[in-house]
C-alpha positions as CSV (number, residue, x, y, z in Angstrom):
1,M,-1.1,3.7,45.3
2,R,0.3,2.0,42.6
3,V,-1.3,2.7,39.2
4,K,-0.8,0.4,36.0
5,R,-2.1,0.7,32.5
6,Y,-2.9,-2.3,30.3
7,V,-3.7,-2.9,26.7
8,A,-5.4,-6.4,25.6
9,D,-7.4,-7.9,23.2
10,S,-10.2,-8.4,25.5
11,M,-11.8,-7.2,28.8
12,Q,-11.4,-10.7,30.0
13,E,-7.7,-10.5,29.0
14,A,-7.3,-7.2,30.7
15,I,-8.9,-8.2,33.9
16,S,-6.6,-11.5,34.2
17,R,-3.5,-9.2,34.0
18,V,-5.0,-7.2,36.4
19,K,-5.9,-9.8,39.1
20,A,-2.6,-11.2,38.3
21,D,-0.9,-8.1,39.5
22,F,-3.1,-6.2,42.1
23,G,-5.1,-9.2,43.3
24,K,-8.2,-8.3,45.5
25,D,-6.9,-5.0,46.1
26,A,-7.3,-4.1,42.3
27,V,-9.7,-0.7,41.7
28,I,-10.7,-0.3,38.1
29,L,-10.1,3.6,37.1
30,H,-10.8,3.8,33.4
31,T,-11.7,1.7,30.7
32,K,-11.3,2.5,26.7
33,R,-11.5,1.0,23.3
34,L,-8.8,1.7,21.2
35,R,-7.6,0.8,17.2
36,R,-4.4,-0.3,16.4
37,G,-2.4,-1.2,13.5
38,G,-3.5,-1.2,9.9
39,L,-2.7,-0.4,6.2
40,F,-2.6,3.4,5.4
41,G,-5.1,3.8,8.2
42,L,-8.0,1.8,6.5
43,L,-7.7,-1.5,8.7
44,G,-6.8,-2.1,12.2
45,R,-7.3,-4.1,15.1
46,T,-9.5,-3.3,18.1
47,K,-8.0,-3.2,21.6
48,V,-9.3,-2.6,25.1
49,E,-7.3,-0.2,27.5
50,V,-7.6,-0.7,31.2
51,I,-6.2,1.5,33.7
52,A,-6.0,-0.4,37.4
53,A,-4.6,0.7,40.7
54,A,-4.1,-0.5,44.2
55,E,-3.4,0.6,47.5
56,G,0.1,0.1,48.6
57,K,1.9,-3.6,48.4
58,R,0.6,-6.4,50.6
59,S,1.9,-9.8,51.1
60,R,0.0,-12.5,49.7
61,S,-0.9,-13.8,53.1
62,E,-2.3,-10.4,53.9
63,Q,-4.2,-10.5,50.6
64,E,-5.2,-13.9,51.0
65,S,-6.6,-12.8,54.8
66,R,-9.0,-10.2,53.5
67,P,-12.6,-10.8,53.9
68,A,-14.5,-12.2,50.9
69,A,-16.3,-9.0,51.1
70,S,-13.4,-7.4,49.1
71,G,-13.4,-10.2,46.7
72,A,-17.2,-9.5,46.2
73,N,-16.1,-5.4,45.7
74,L,-13.9,-6.3,43.2
75,H,-16.1,-8.1,41.1
76,A,-18.7,-5.5,41.5
77,Q,-16.0,-3.1,40.3
78,L,-15.3,-5.3,37.3
79,D,-18.9,-5.8,36.6
80,N,-19.6,-1.9,36.8
81,A,-16.1,-1.6,34.3
82,A,-18.1,-4.3,31.6
83,T,-20.8,-2.1,31.8
84,R,-19.2,0.9,31.7
85,E,-17.6,-0.6,28.0
86,L,-20.6,-2.1,26.9
87,L,-22.3,1.4,27.2
88,E,-19.4,3.1,25.2
89,V,-19.4,0.3,22.6
90,R,-23.2,1.4,22.0
91,R,-22.5,4.8,22.3
92,E,-19.9,4.5,19.7
93,L,-22.1,2.4,17.6
94,Q,-24.7,5.1,17.4
95,E,-22.6,7.6,16.2
96,I,-21.1,5.6,13.5
97,R,-24.8,5.2,12.8
98,K,-25.5,8.9,12.7
99,V,-22.4,9.7,10.7
100,L,-23.6,7.1,8.2
101,E,-27.3,8.6,8.0
102,R,-25.6,11.9,7.6
103,A,-23.4,10.7,4.6
104,E,-26.4,8.8,3.0
105,D,-28.6,12.0,3.5
106,R,-26.1,14.1,2.0
107,S,-25.4,12.1,-0.9
108,A,-29.1,12.1,-1.6
109,Q,-28.8,15.3,-1.7
110,D,-25.9,15.7,-4.1
111,E,-26.7,17.1,-7.4
112,P,-27.2,14.4,-10.0
113,A,-23.6,15.2,-11.8
114,I,-22.1,14.5,-8.6
115,Q,-24.2,11.2,-8.0
116,H,-22.8,10.3,-11.4
117,L,-19.3,11.2,-10.9
118,R,-19.2,8.7,-7.7
119,E,-20.5,5.8,-9.6
120,R,-18.2,6.3,-12.3
121,L,-15.0,6.5,-9.9
122,L,-16.3,3.5,-7.9
123,E,-17.0,1.3,-11.2
124,Q,-13.2,2.2,-12.2
125,D,-12.4,0.8,-9.0
126,V,-10.9,3.5,-7.4
127,H,-10.8,3.2,-3.6
128,P,-13.9,4.5,-1.8
129,D,-11.8,6.7,0.5
130,L,-10.1,8.1,-2.4
131,V,-13.5,8.8,-3.8
132,R,-14.9,10.5,-0.6
133,E,-11.7,12.8,-0.5
134,L,-11.7,13.8,-4.2
135,L,-15.5,14.7,-4.0
136,A,-14.9,16.8,-0.9
137,V,-12.2,18.7,-2.5
138,L,-14.5,19.4,-5.4
139,R,-17.5,20.4,-3.4
140,A,-15.0,22.8,-1.6
141,K,-13.7,24.5,-4.7
142,A,-17.4,24.9,-6.5
143,E,-18.5,27.9,-6.5
144,D,-22.6,28.9,-6.8
145,G,-24.1,27.6,-9.7
146,E,-20.5,25.2,-10.9
147,M,-21.6,21.8,-9.9
148,E,-22.8,21.0,-13.0
149,E,-21.3,18.1,-15.3
150,A,-19.2,19.6,-17.5
151,W,-17.4,21.8,-14.7
152,L,-17.2,18.8,-12.7
153,E,-15.8,16.7,-15.3
154,R,-13.0,19.4,-15.8
155,A,-12.0,19.8,-11.9
156,A,-12.4,15.9,-11.6
157,R,-9.8,15.5,-14.3
158,A,-7.2,18.3,-13.0
159,E,-7.5,16.6,-9.7
160,I,-7.1,13.3,-10.6
161,A,-4.3,14.7,-12.9
162,R,-2.7,16.1,-9.9
163,G,-2.7,13.3,-7.4
164,I,-0.8,11.1,-10.1
165,A,2.7,11.9,-9.5
166,S,4.6,10.7,-12.5
167,A,8.5,11.4,-13.0
168,D,10.8,11.4,-16.5
169,P,12.6,8.3,-16.3
170,W,15.0,9.3,-19.2
171,Q,16.4,11.9,-16.9
172,S,16.9,9.8,-13.8
173,V,18.8,7.5,-15.5
174,E,21.5,10.4,-16.4
175,G,22.3,9.9,-12.4
176,T,21.6,6.3,-11.7
177,K,22.9,3.9,-13.8
178,V,21.6,0.5,-12.3
179,Q,17.8,0.1,-12.6
180,C,15.8,-2.7,-11.2
181,L,12.6,-4.0,-11.4
182,V,11.0,-6.2,-8.6
183,G,7.2,-7.1,-8.0
184,P,4.9,-10.3,-7.8
185,T,4.7,-13.4,-10.0
186,G,3.1,-13.0,-13.5
187,V,3.0,-9.0,-13.7
188,G,5.2,-8.9,-16.9
189,K,8.5,-7.9,-15.6
190,T,10.8,-9.7,-17.9
191,T,8.8,-8.4,-20.9
192,T,8.7,-4.5,-19.6
193,I,12.8,-4.9,-19.0
194,A,13.1,-6.0,-22.5
195,K,10.8,-3.0,-24.0
196,L,13.0,-0.7,-21.9
197,A,16.2,-2.0,-23.3
198,A,15.4,-1.7,-26.5
199,N,14.0,1.6,-26.2
200,Y,17.0,2.8,-24.3
201,S,19.5,1.3,-26.7
202,L,17.8,1.7,-30.2
203,L,16.1,4.9,-29.5
204,A,18.2,7.0,-26.6
205,G,21.3,5.6,-27.9
206,K,22.4,4.4,-24.6
207,R,25.0,1.7,-23.9
208,V,22.4,-0.9,-22.2
209,A,23.4,-4.2,-20.1
210,L,21.1,-6.5,-18.9
211,I,21.4,-8.7,-15.6
212,T,18.8,-11.4,-14.6
213,V,18.8,-13.1,-11.3
214,D,15.4,-14.8,-12.3
215,T,17.1,-18.3,-12.1
216,Y,13.8,-19.7,-10.6
217,R,11.4,-19.7,-13.6
218,I,11.8,-22.5,-16.0
219,A,13.2,-20.7,-19.4
220,A,13.1,-17.2,-17.7
221,V,17.0,-16.8,-18.5
222,D,16.5,-18.2,-22.3
223,Q,13.3,-15.7,-22.9
224,L,15.7,-12.7,-21.8
225,K,18.7,-13.8,-23.5
226,T,16.7,-14.4,-26.6
227,Y,15.6,-10.5,-26.1
228,A,19.3,-9.5,-25.6
229,E,20.4,-11.1,-28.5
230,I,17.7,-9.8,-30.9
231,I,18.3,-5.9,-29.3
232,G,22.2,-6.5,-29.3
233,V,22.7,-5.9,-25.4
234,P,25.1,-8.3,-23.2
235,L,23.1,-10.4,-20.6
236,D,24.6,-11.7,-16.9
237,V,23.0,-14.0,-15.0
238,A,23.6,-14.0,-11.2
239,F,22.7,-16.4,-9.2
240,T,24.2,-15.1,-5.3
241,P,23.9,-11.2,-4.2
242,Q,27.4,-11.3,-4.8
243,E,27.5,-12.3,-8.5
244,L,25.1,-9.7,-8.7
245,K,27.5,-7.1,-7.3
246,D,30.3,-8.5,-9.3
247,A,28.0,-8.4,-12.8
248,I,27.2,-4.6,-12.1
249,E,31.1,-3.9,-11.4
250,H,32.0,-5.9,-14.8
251,R,29.5,-3.6,-16.7
252,S,30.4,-0.5,-14.8
253,E,31.5,1.3,-18.1
254,Y,27.6,0.8,-19.3
255,D,25.5,3.8,-19.3
256,L,22.5,1.4,-18.3
257,I,22.2,-1.8,-16.0
258,L,18.6,-3.0,-16.1
259,V,18.6,-6.0,-13.5
260,D,15.4,-8.2,-13.9
261,T,14.3,-10.2,-10.7
262,A,12.3,-13.3,-10.1
263,G,8.6,-12.8,-9.5
264,R,8.3,-12.8,-5.8
265,S,5.0,-13.3,-3.3
266,Q,4.3,-10.9,-0.9
267,K,3.1,-13.7,1.3
268,H,6.0,-15.9,1.1
269,K,8.8,-14.4,4.1
270,M,11.5,-16.4,2.7
271,Q,11.2,-15.1,-0.8
272,M,11.2,-11.6,0.3
273,Q,13.9,-11.9,2.4
274,E,16.1,-13.4,-0.7
275,L,15.1,-10.4,-2.8
276,R,15.9,-8.0,-0.3
277,A,19.5,-9.7,0.1
278,F,20.0,-9.0,-3.6
279,M,18.7,-5.6,-3.2
280,D,20.8,-4.6,-0.3
281,V,24.4,-5.3,-2.3
282,I,23.1,-2.3,-5.0
283,P,22.2,0.7,-2.5
284,D,22.5,3.1,-5.4
285,A,20.0,1.4,-7.5
286,Q,16.7,2.8,-8.5
287,I,14.0,0.4,-7.7
288,H,10.6,0.2,-9.8
289,L,7.7,-1.9,-8.1
290,V,6.0,-3.3,-11.1
291,L,2.1,-3.7,-10.6
292,S,-0.6,-5.3,-12.7
293,A,-3.7,-3.2,-13.4
294,T,-5.5,-6.3,-13.3
295,T,-4.7,-6.9,-9.8
296,R,-7.8,-6.9,-7.2
297,L,-7.8,-3.7,-4.7
298,K,-7.4,-5.7,-2.0
299,D,-4.6,-7.5,-3.1
300,M,-2.7,-4.2,-4.6
301,L,-2.9,-3.0,-1.4
302,D,-1.1,-5.9,0.3
303,V,1.7,-6.1,-2.4
304,I,2.2,-2.5,-1.8
305,E,2.5,-2.7,1.7
306,R,4.9,-5.8,1.8
307,F,7.4,-4.4,-0.9
308,G,7.4,-1.5,0.8
309,Q,10.3,-3.1,3.0
310,L,12.6,-2.1,0.0
311,A,13.6,1.0,-0.9
312,I,11.0,1.8,-4.0
313,D,11.7,4.4,-6.1
314,Y,8.9,4.4,-8.8
315,L,6.0,2.4,-9.8
316,I,5.3,0.6,-13.2
317,I,1.6,-0.6,-14.0
318,T,1.3,-3.5,-17.0
319,K,-1.7,-4.8,-18.4
320,L,-3.7,-1.8,-19.1
321,D,-4.8,-3.5,-22.8
322,E,-6.3,-6.4,-20.3
323,T,-8.5,-4.5,-18.3
324,S,-11.2,-2.0,-18.9
325,T,-10.9,-0.1,-15.1
326,F,-8.1,2.0,-14.3
327,G,-8.4,3.2,-10.9
328,A,-5.7,1.1,-10.0
329,L,-3.1,3.3,-11.4
330,Y,-4.8,6.4,-9.1
331,N,-4.9,4.1,-6.0
332,A,-1.1,2.7,-6.1
333,C,0.1,6.2,-6.7
334,R,-1.8,7.7,-3.9
335,L,-1.6,4.9,-1.5
336,T,2.2,4.8,-1.7
337,G,3.3,8.4,-2.5
338,K,5.6,7.0,-5.1
339,P,5.6,8.6,-8.8
340,L,4.7,6.4,-11.6
341,S,7.6,6.0,-14.2
342,Y,5.9,3.4,-16.9
343,V,2.7,2.1,-17.9
344,T,2.5,-1.0,-20.6
345,N,-0.3,-1.8,-22.8
346,G,0.6,-5.1,-24.8
347,Q,3.3,-7.6,-25.3
348,T,5.0,-6.2,-28.3
349,V,8.5,-5.5,-27.7
350,P,9.9,-2.7,-28.0
351,D,6.2,-1.1,-28.6
352,D,3.4,-1.2,-25.8
353,I,5.3,0.8,-23.2
354,E,5.1,4.7,-22.7
355,V,6.1,7.1,-20.1
356,A,3.2,7.5,-17.3
357,D,1.2,11.0,-18.0
358,G,-1.2,12.0,-15.2
359,D,-3.7,13.9,-17.7
360,R,-3.8,10.7,-20.0
361,I,-4.4,8.6,-16.7
362,A,-7.0,10.7,-15.6
363,D,-9.0,10.6,-19.0
364,M,-8.6,6.8,-18.9
365,I,-10.2,6.7,-15.4
366,L,-13.2,9.1,-16.7
367,G,-13.8,7.5,-19.7
368,V,-12.6,10.5,-21.8
369,S,-11.4,10.2,-25.4
370,S,-7.9,11.6,-25.9
């Protein structure tokens, strides 16, 4: 007996492939629905798995000489397979409905403090999956009589802060002198890199050099050149990956080299390839992905996934002053597993930037005055 497994987008496609391989001798042994792909396990496509078999291998003439009853038998088997699949789908839907009903029942039975916390987190655009996970952790940690609002807020603050990894970028510079900022258009990379140059040069006393490969935006070079002149640091412009490599070698005596890149659309394949070509010539650099706190959750997940082809080391979240919801900081950190290095809250150079701190971010998400 020959046995073969098929995975297709639909039952019709799978059956067509079975017929093409086995003809009228096919016997359907098993059908199953699968979910493939997705982002962080949150999304995915439904597939159909079919396992079919045939007795031996007959010539085409032998297959054509078989009585019509064999064809009818095959159709009956296929009909049975489709029926089994439909019943399986109905069973899965019933199970999903039961799970949702249990979740709704449990939610309705939750203490008012838990319900209130859930609402606050969702209003702050914390990802629903992360909200459920956080509440499950709090329930597991709670002891009898502890699910009152004061305890819950303290526990939630501690869990959120613990889930936001942060790093001390002042120390990281000691080991890696080349720091690159990448990200989509409009997130404030150039202003952020000017703030970093000013702080490292004027406050930390480092010898800082700037390099920009952002030759796409009108006046982008002039903007950074103005900042460089005010701060008193050199600026090089690189039009190609080789020019970037040469500029870094030329400034090798400096303590810190900050590289500004052009904003790239995560949906534009060629732009992403160009950006990667620049990053490939400086493999020892640390790369900061710059994200805006004003970005919608769905779009932020898309940016994170597509920029993930680069070796991202840190995240920088900008424009905290332009939003009243701060769940993006928690979402980005948890869903990428990368630490936050900086957050920015305005356009003023060298101010309006600070080292990321989990406790402070937790207070912002929960609306706690610090």
